[in-house]
N, C-alpha and C positions, 0 to 999 in steps of 0.2 A: 583436293583439300577437304574432303568429307563434307562438302556442300555448305560450309559456312561462309563463303565469300558471296556477298548479295550484290544486287545490281549497284547498291550505294557505296561499295568499297572496291578499291584496287590495291594490290600488293606490288612493292617495288623492292628489287634486290640490290642492295649497295654494293657497288664495286670499288676496286682500289682507286680507280680513276676518280670516282665520286668523292672519296675521302681526300685524295690529293687536290682536288679542285674546288672541294666545298659545294658540290652540286648534287642534284638527284636526277637520274634519267628518267623521262616521262615519255619519250617517244613509244608509240603503239597505244597511248592512252589519251591521246589528244580528245577523243570523243567524250571523255569524261568530264571535260571543262566547257564552259560556254564559248561558243565560236568566237564571240567578240573580245574574249580575254586575250587572243592572240594578237599582239601588236606589231607594228613595224621595227625595224632595226633602229638602233641609237643613230646610226650614221645617216639614215634617211631624214631624220628630223620631222617625221610625220605623226609623231605622238604615239603613245603606249595604248595597249589594249585596255579594255575596262577591267579594273582589279577584282580579283577574288580574295577572301579573306580566310587565312589558315591559322587555326588555333594549334599551338605547339604543345602537345601533351607534356606534363611535367614543368614546364617553364611558365606556365599561367600568362602566356603572351600570345597575342593575334597579330599576325603580319599581313600586310596587304601587298600582292604581287600580281604580275601578269606573266604571259609567256611571249618572249621575243622572236623575232624572225631573222633568219640569215640574210645579211645584206646581198650576198652574191645570187642565191637561189630563190630568195623570197619564201622558202619554206619555214614552218616553226622550228624553232631550236629545241634541242633535245632536254632542256632543262628550264626551270624558272629563271626569271630575270635576276632576282636577288640572290646573293650567295652568303651573306653575313649570318643570317638567321639560321641557315641550314648548318654552318659551321657550328653555331652555338648549340643546336639540336643535337649534332653528333657528338659533341663534347659531353653535354649534360648526360646523355644516355650511354656513353662510352661504346658507340656504335662501331663495329669492326666489319672488315670485308665479308661480305656473305650474308650479314644479317638482313632480315626482311622488314620493311616499314609498311604500315597500312595508312592509306589516305581514305577518309570516310566522309561522303557528302552528308552534311547534317542541316543544311538549309539552302535557301536560293544564294548561290555564290559564297557559300560558307563551308568550310571543310575542316576536318581535324586529323593532324598527323601524329602517329603514335608507333612504338615499336611493337611490330605484330610477333615476331618471333627471332630474338637476339640469341646468335650462337654463343655469346659470352655466358648466357645464362643456362646453356644446355650442358648435360653431363656426359653426352656421348658424342664421339666424333666418328661418324659412320665411314668416312673416307678411308680410314685405317683399315676397316674391315674387308675392303674389296682387295687389299693386298695379301690377305689371308687366304689360303686355297680352301675351296669348298669341301668340307669332309664328307665321307660317306660315299655311297654309290646310288645312281638312280638319276631320273631326269631332273633338270634344273628349272627354277621358275623366278620370274620378277613380279613382284606383288605390288600394284599400285592403288592409291587411295584405299589402304588396307584396313583402316579402321581398327578394331580390336582383334581382327584375325579370323572371322568366320570362314572366309574363302581359303585364307592361308591354312587354316586347320584341316579343311577337307583335303587340300592339296598335299599337306604333310602326311595324313593318314593313308593317302593313295601313293606314297613312296616318293614324292617329289622333294628336292632339297631347295630351301630358299636362298638364292644368291643375293637377293636385296628386297626388303619390304619397305615401302614409302608412305608415310602417314605424318601429318604436321602436328596433331593433337598430342600434347605431352602425356596425358592419362592413358590414351589409347596406345601410345608407344610403349609405355611401362607394361601394358597388358600384353602386347606382342612380344616383349623380351622376355616376360615371365612364361609365357605358354608356347611361343613359336620358334623364335630365333633372336639372337643378338644382332643379327646383321639388319638393323632398322635404321632407315634414314629419316630422322625426325626433322622435316623440313617441308616447304612448299615444294611441289613437283618441279616448278620452274627453277629452283635452285641447283637441280641435278644437271651438270653440265653435259654429262655422258653416262648412258645406262650400260651396265655390264652385259656380256653374252648370256644368253639362256635358251633353253629349249622351247620355253613357253612364257609369254607375257599376259598376265591377267589384271583386271582391276574393275572395282565397282565405282564407275564413274558417279560424282555427285549428281543427284536425282531431281533436286528441287526444281531446277529449270523446266523439267519435262512433266514433274507430277501432277496428278488431277487435283492434288490437295492444295497445289500453289497457283500463282498466276499464270504460269506457263508462258511467260514472256519470251517472244521469239529471239530477242538479243540479249537476253540474261547471260552474263559473262561466264556462268557456270557451265552453260551449254558448249562452250568452246574449248573446255579442258580435255575434250577428246583429242585434241591437236597434240597436246602433250603426251596423251596416251600413245599415238601413233608415232610420235618422235621415239618414244621408247622402243617401239616395234622396229623402227629403222635401225636404231643403235644396237639393239639385242639381237636382230637377225633369228628370231625364233622360228620354229617349225609351225607353231600355232599360237594364236592369241585368243583370249576369251574376254568379253566385255559383259558386265552385269549391270542392269538399270531396270527402270519401270517400263511397262508395256508401251506407254506413247512414245518411246524412243524410236521404235520401229516405224513410225508413221511421220518421222520428223525429217527435215531437210538435213540435219546433221548426220542421221543414219545413211542417207544418200551420198553426202560426202566422205563419210568414213568408208563405206563400200567403194567408192571412186577410188580413194587414195590407196586402199588396201590392194586393189587389184592392180594398181601400177607397180606395187612392190612384189607382185606374183601370187598374192593370196586369193583364194576364192572364199566368198563370205555369205553366211546365211544367219538370219536371226528368227528365233522361235520365242514364244512365251511358254514357260515352264511352271507348273504349280508344284510348290514345294511338298504339298501334301501327297502328291503322286509318287514322291521318292521317299516316303516314311517320316516326313516332318509333321508333327501333330499341329500343323497350322495351314490354313489356306493362304497362300502368298504367291501370287503370281508375278513373276519377275521376266523381263526381256533378257534372254542369253544370246549374245552374238558370238559366233565362232568363225575364226578365220583359219584356214588351213593352207599351207604353201603348196601350190601346184595341183591341188585337187579339191573336189568339193566336200565340205564337211558333213558329218552326220551328228545325231544327238543321242544321248543315253535313252534307253527304254524305261518307262515307268515301272516300278516294282510294287506300287499300291493303287487302289482304285477306290472310288467313292462306293460304299456300300449299295446305293441306289442303282449305279451302273452295273454293279456286280450282279445284282438281281436280274436286271433287264438283259444283260449279255449272256447270262447263263454259263454253260460249259466252256465257252471259248476264253473266259478270263479267269478260270480257276487258278491258274499259277500265281495270279495277283492277289496280295494280301489286301485286306480292308484298310482305309485311312486309319491311321493312329489318332486316338481321340484325347480330349483334355484329360479324362481320367487316366489313361495310359501314361500320360506324362507327369502329372502332378498329384495323382490320386492318393500317393503314400505320404505327401508332406503333410505336417500337422496343420489343422485348420488356424490354429493360432500361431502367428509368426514367431519363430524362436530368436530372433535377431541375431542368428548366426549364418555364416556362409550367404549372406544377402538374402535370406528369407526374412526380410525386414517389413515391418508394416509402417502406416501413416498414423498421425494423430487427428483423426477427423473431429471435426466440430459436432455439437449436438445435432445440429441441422443435418449435416451430411449423414451421420449415423441413422437418423430417423429415415433418410431418404433411402439409404441402403436397404433398410429393413422392408421398405416398401416394394422392392422389385422382386417379383416371383422368378422361379427358374426359367430362363430363356426370355425374360421381360426386359423392358428398357424404359425410357423416360417417359413414355405415355401411360406408364402404369403408376406414376406418382400422383397422388391427390392434387388438386389444383392449389390447395394452400402451400404444398411444398415445392411447386414449380417455381423456376426463376421467371421473371416477367417476360424476358425474351422467348421463352418456351410457350408462355400463355399466348403470347402475340402470334407466334408462328406454329399453326396447328398442322402444318404437313413438314415432311423432312425425313432425314435419315432415322432409322430404326435401331442404330447401333448405339448411339449415344445413351450413356448411362445403362447400358445394357449388361446382362448376366450371361456368362458363358454357359454353353451346355455341356454336361459331363460327357455325352456319347457322341460328340462331334470334335472335329479339329477346332482350334481356336480361329477367331478372326486375325487379320495381319497384325502382327505386333509392331508398334511404332514406338517413338522415343519417349512418349509421355504416356505409357501404359499404366502408370500409377495414378492417373487422373481419370476416373470414370466418365467425367463430362466430355472426354476426349474420344470415347469409343466403347465397344462392349468389353469392358475390362474388369467387371466385377466378378469375383470369385463364383464358381457354379452354385456354391451352398453358403459359404461364410459371408458375413455382412461386412464385406471390405474389398478394395480393388486387389488385384493380384500383386504379389511380391515380386522383387527383383529376380529372385531365384525361380520363382514359377514362370516369369517371363523367359528366363534363359533356358529353362527346360522346354518351353513351347516353341523356342528357336532352335533346339536341337543341341544345346550346349549341356555336356555332362556336369556334374557337381564338382569335379576336380578342376574344371577350368577356373582358373583365379583371376577375376576381375580387378584391375587396380584403378583408384581414383575415388572421388566423392561419389555419393549416391546419384546425383544429377548427372554427371559425366558418364557413370556406369550404365545408367539408364539410357543414354544416347548410344553407347556402345552396343548394348544389347539390341535396342530398336532399329540401328542402322546395319546391323550385321546380315551377311548371307548366311543362312542356315548351314551349319557345317555338314549336315547329312546330304543336302542337296549339293553343296559344294565337293563333297568327296564323290557322289555319283558322277558329277561332271569331270572331275579330275581323272577317275579311272577311265572314263572314256577317252579323254584327250591322251591318256597315256597309250592306249591302243591305237588312237590315230596317228600320232607322230611316229610310230613304228613304221608306219606305211609310207612316210616322206623319203623318198629317195635322195632328193637333191641335197648335197651337202651345203656347208656354210658359204662356201666360195660362190655357188650358184645362187644362193639367197642374196648375197652380197652384190652380185651382178645387177639383180632386179632393184635393189636399194639404191644403187647408184644410177638407175634411170634407163639403162639399155634394154631392159625387159628380156634379157637373155638372148637377143637376136645378135648373130655374128654379122659383122660386116663383110660385104662382098669383096 
């Protein structure tokens, strides 16, 4: 779900039974509620659990409820005790089967319930697309957590056909449909009951739970979305799968569990950190790439580019490798003044911001600001990162492009020469997107799409290598299905 589900939010898919019985299944989410809100059954007469309060979005009403227990088993029931308020909520929002609701914690024992993604508001029913034969020739791929399609674009350029791309964000889905394929499932991944068969399954798992920039909370629910990814692997029975994430994934317990489960399905798994700059992307962006290959150990694509410093040190041994692409290579031909066309758009800085921009020399950063222009928090903190409010270098790759690249206080995002942050188009080029890639949505949404994307050039290098690997997999789908069903391919005596 592209990393937007935080620890304080849970998603619930409405079933036909929920609508008939006027309740909402909450099993699997008991840890989201205080333990003492689970009370005894009505029959026991031992009292209710301590109530929680739920604000019903749109109704301007707050209800108090608890979770009852089953009289026979003593286990928590699968839904809240009250039902009338749920019926009213369903009717008010015209909730249908398959719609997704969000329950967000807003305080101690306080929650808010609202429609997260209502199918009644969607323009596309992706289920029908699966009945349409996949056109063309070439290997097939299922793409999960697809975002705007950076990974999907790389696989498309490498000759893969997309069976299904999954992404919940509406603007990102519009971008996918415009540039990649119409076979887009705009929904939370949990909504997909069964994934179609494919030669490869790929996905950029939400990374906030692992990122060095976040809290890296061990029980962050986003860390568990790999289980949905592996469910897709079980269903699709691919020859290979690819997971993209931040490098800390490879040192996590989740990675250990991913490998363990994949091995029971017959895959051999390896994870490496690849630098996008080594594959022709004008950006230093290190990402964990996990490859699972059925029945044999995977390998990785060889770099095509190298740091100029390494090139000089290694001499003749690395002559075939090209030097890293630079910021000048990527954006040097764009006008210094934003044209306001094709996402080459500027901001309207305050006089203070503009003065700060002018004070930053080539390659400089926030420490080059005169004290009178420094925010108080920077004055107090005399140490720290040197990228904040930094200016990019013309002759180097850019730093990692993130979702708020248009805010120089977030990183080294000032233009190498012009007194402004980089534009959306410049950020897209630094990510490796060509100018004919048509981003859809408002500028903030497009910024998120650009910053979260897998650089298409890196994705294409991975895809071409995967295409060569899957040709070596001799086991047909029936053999892979045997592993999926848990027999590990061993024949009974």
